[in-house]
Each structure stands twice: as structure tokens, then as C-alpha cells.
N, C-alpha and C positions, 0 to 999 in steps of 0.2 A: 504494500500500500504506500501511497505517497505521504509525505510528512505534512501535516497541517499545522502551521505556525499561528498560534493565537497572539493577541495583542498583549498578553500578560508578561511577555518578556521585557526585562528591564534594559536600560541603556548601557553601552559598553564604553568605558573610558579609553581602553587601550585599542580601540578600532583604528582605522587608518587615518587619523587626524593629521599626522605629520605629512603624509604623502598626498592626501586628497585636497589639502588647502594650498592654493597657488601662492599664498603669501609666505609660505614656509620655504626657505632656501637653506639647504645644508651649507653651513659656513656663515650664516647670518644675513640679515637684510642688506648689509653693505657689500656683500660678496658680488664681484662683477660677473660671476658665472653661476648658473643654477645647476646644481649637481644632485644626482640621486645615486643610491647604492646599486651597483651593477652585479657584484659578486663578492663572496667571501671564500677564501681558500685557506684551509688549515693544513699544517704540516707538523709532524712530530718527529723527534730524534730517531725513533725506531720505525717510522713509517706506518704505524698502526693508528687506527681511528682518524686518518686523514679524510678530509671531505672538501667538496666544492659545491657551494650554493650559488645559483644564478637566478636573478630576479628580473621579471618582465612586467611592463606597465601598459596601461591603456592610454587613450588620447587625453584623459583627464589627469594623468600622472598618478593614477592609483595602481598599486601592485596587484597583478592579476594571476601571476603564477610564480612558483618557486621550484626550480629544478634542483634536485639534490643527488649528487654522486658521492656515495660513501662506500669505500672498500669495494669498488667495482659494481655496486648495485645502484641503479638509477630509480629514484622515486620522484613523484610529482605532487605538488600541492596547487590547487586551483582556488582562487578567491573570487566568488561570484557576488556581484552587488545587485541583489534582487533576483527574482526568478520570473522574468516577463513571459516566458513560454510555459510557465507552470509545470516545469519538468519534475520538480520535487515537492511543490506545494499546491494546495487547492486555492490559495489566496491570490486573486488577480492584483496586478500592480504591487506585488510585495516588494518592499524595499530593504529587507533585512539582508545581512551579509552571511553568505554560506562559505564555510571553509571545508574544502574537500581534499582528502589525501588518498593517493593511489600508490600502493607498494610497488607496482610495476608501471613505470611511466609510459610504456607502450600499450598498456591495456587500461583504458579509462572506463572500466565497468565495475570492478570490485575494489572496495576500499572503505573509507569512513567519511562521515559528513557531520559537521558541527555548526548549527545555526547561531549567529550572533546578532543582537540588535545593532542597528547601523549608526546611530548618532551618539557621540561621546559626551555624556554629562556627568559621569562619575557616580551613578546610582547603583546600589547593590543589585545583583542579579544572579540567576542560576541558568545553566544550559546543559545540554546532553549531547554526547557524541554517539551517533548511531552507525550501525554497519550498513554498508552499501553493497548490494549484490545484483549484478546484471543491470546496473544503473537504477535500481529500485531500492527504496528505503523501507525497512520494516521497523516500525516504532517499538516493537517488542524486542528487537535486537539492540539492546543498550550496551555500549562498550564502556562508557564512563560518564559520570556526572561531575560537573564543575560548579563551584560556588565562589562568588566574588563579593567581598564586603568592603564598602568605601565609607569614609567618615564624612563629616559635614564640609570638610575642605576638599572633597573629591579625591582623597588619597586612598590607595589600597591599604587596608589594615589586616585583612585575612583572606586566605585562599585555601580551598580544599579540593582534593580529587577523591572521588568515591567510586570504587570498583565493586566487585562482587563480594558478598560476605562481609568480613571485617577489614577489607582492603581499603584503608582510608589514610591519606597523606594530608597533613595540614601545615600551613605556613602563616606566621603572623609577622607583620612588617612595621618598622618604624621609619618614617620619612622625615628628612631634614632638608628644608629648602625644596629643591626639585629632584632630590635623589633618595632612593631607599638606602638607609645607612645601617639597618640591622634587620635580621631575619631569624625568627625562631621556627624550627622545623620539627616535625614529628612524623616518622614513617612507620606505618604498621605493616606494610607489605614487605615480602622478602625477609631480609635479616633484621629489619626494624632498627630504628635509631631515633634519638632526639638530640638537639643541640642548638647552638646559636652561631650565626655568621655575621660579622661586622664588615662594613665596606668603607673605603675612602675613594674620592673621585678627583679627576682633573677638572679644568674649567673650560673644556672644549666640547663642541656638539657631538652627541652620540648618534651615529647614523642608524642605529637600530631602535631609537626611541619611537614609540607609537606603532611599530610594525606588528601587524596581525599575523604572528607566526608562533604557534604554541610550542614549537621546539626551542624557542629562545626563552630564557628564564624571565619571570616577571621583573626581576631586578634589572635586567638589561632593557626590557621593553618600556619600563615605567620610570627610568632615570634619564634625565636630560644629558648627563655627562658620562664620561668613560671611567670605569673602575680602575683605580690604581693599586689598591690592596684589598685582599679578601682573607679574613682570619676566621677559621672554622674551629669551633670547640665542640667536638662530638662526644656524647656520653660513652659510646663504644669505641671511640678513638678511630673511627673510619675517616680517613682523609683529613684528620685534624692537622692544623698548622697554618702557615702563612703562604699565600700565593701573591706574588707581585706582578704587575703588568707595566711594561715599558713600551712607549709609543713613539712612532715617527708620524709626522703630520705633513699635510700639503699646505699650499699657500692660503687656503680657506680655513685652516685650523682643523680639518677633518683627519682622523687617523688613517694612515695608509698601511701601517704595519704594527702589529702588537706581539710582543714576546712575553710569554707567561713563564714564570719561574716559581716552582713549588719547593719550599724548604731548601732553597739554594741550587736546585737543578732545573734547567730549561725543560719544559714539558710540551710546549706548543708555540708555533709561530703562525699568526693569523694575518693574512694579507687582504686589505680592502681595496676594491676597484670601483670607480665611479664613472658615470657617463653624464654628459650634458643633456639638457632637455629644454 
């Protein structure tokens, strides 16, 4: 059956506000060139977990697809702004944003779909990821539920992922200025763990800010600047310690390269590529 989206969905702060508004230029309003993120390429010292993400946009400068190449496997994410042909919904002229993921980029039939409200006002909301089979959605096929809680200042304060049974992961956030500076986490899935992560930032624009991509952490998507340090205190000592990030920037102040060091050892180099529009 097709998915019928009711008007009870709340609004999404982290939708595509950065990219859909023509007044937003990466590099700031004084920048002589309008730039947008074209790709992210990761490399590790051992070659494992390396990836290439490539972003495509529509004529309104909104991201519409994310191609991911990870360890030789190509996946695809599609961001659809409304459903004018009512392919997935029974609502005519629906304006909500649909996030579709296909594990095989060459076969856009089987995957998952998550509906998000379209306008960013920072109001608490919940949404569900459904399975997609043969381009059809069955609302009984629930993959995961997501809950976002915002405060009166439209800052994210809590986020949870709910799977089957007791599979619940929760995160609580502290925001200072325009950046998330602390995160308390609790994982019930897998090995389980609780802990706290604290962050510091540079003063340069973060090209991932506002991007509708659930594979990117809330900390990155909802912080205007780039993380400089990440300190993790895990109850079970999983990945505890200090991660530092060193950046190279272009003339617009955008990061072009990021080197991550964990407890003194380089663990990843991330390259940012941009295009004019």
C-alpha cells in the first residue's frame, strides 16, 4: 500500500534550509563566489572504511541525490521535495520531503523511505523509516522510529532511535551559540554503552550544516562551525579519548581538507570538493 502522510507531522529544523535558500552562500555573504559541496572523500592509513560521497542538486540549488561509494559498494540516496505524481502518497500536492535510500544504486526499487516535514521551524516531531519493496511502501514494514525534541530556542535537546524490542538509542544535547558542545548518549543495542562527548569548534562555515543526510551525525548537521576537538568519556571505555581535527581552508574560509587524529595517531583524512552555482 502507498504511504498516506497526515498533517500531524511536525516541522523539521534540520531540513534543507542551508541549500534551499538562495541567500545562503558557503563562505558568507561577502564571498565573490557561490559554492556548494560537491563531494566528500575519506581516506584512512590502512585503506579501510574509505568512502566517496557525491552530491547532486536541482535548479533551485536543493540537494536531490547522494551517491555513496564505500568499500566498493555503491548506494544511493534520493531527496524528493513533495510527491506530485502521488507515487508514494495519496495526498495531492504534498509538499513534504521524502528521503529514500537504495542499497544498490543501480536498482531503485528496494530500499527504505523516511518522510520529513518540509519547513524548518524547530518544532519537536517524530517520523518513521519504512521498507521499500518493488517501489511500494508497506506501512506495516517499520524499520525504525525517530524522535526529535527542540527547546523554545529551536535547538535540538534530545534525539532517539527506536528499533524492535528494547533496541533504543538516545542522545541529549547541549548547544552553545550555534554549535552543539556536549552530547550524552545511551545505546541499548549491540554491546550497549553510555557516556558523554564534548566538542570545540573553529569559527569557519561548516559545509554540512543543514544537510538532510541521516548518515551525518546531528552534531555535524546542526552546528554552524567545524569540530576541532571531540572528547569521549565512555562508561565501557569504547573509543574513549581525544580526537582532534586539523583543517586546511580555501579563500572563502571553507574546509578543503580535514585530518583526524585519535589519541595521537592519524585515523582519517577527509577531502572536501566544491562547485560553483
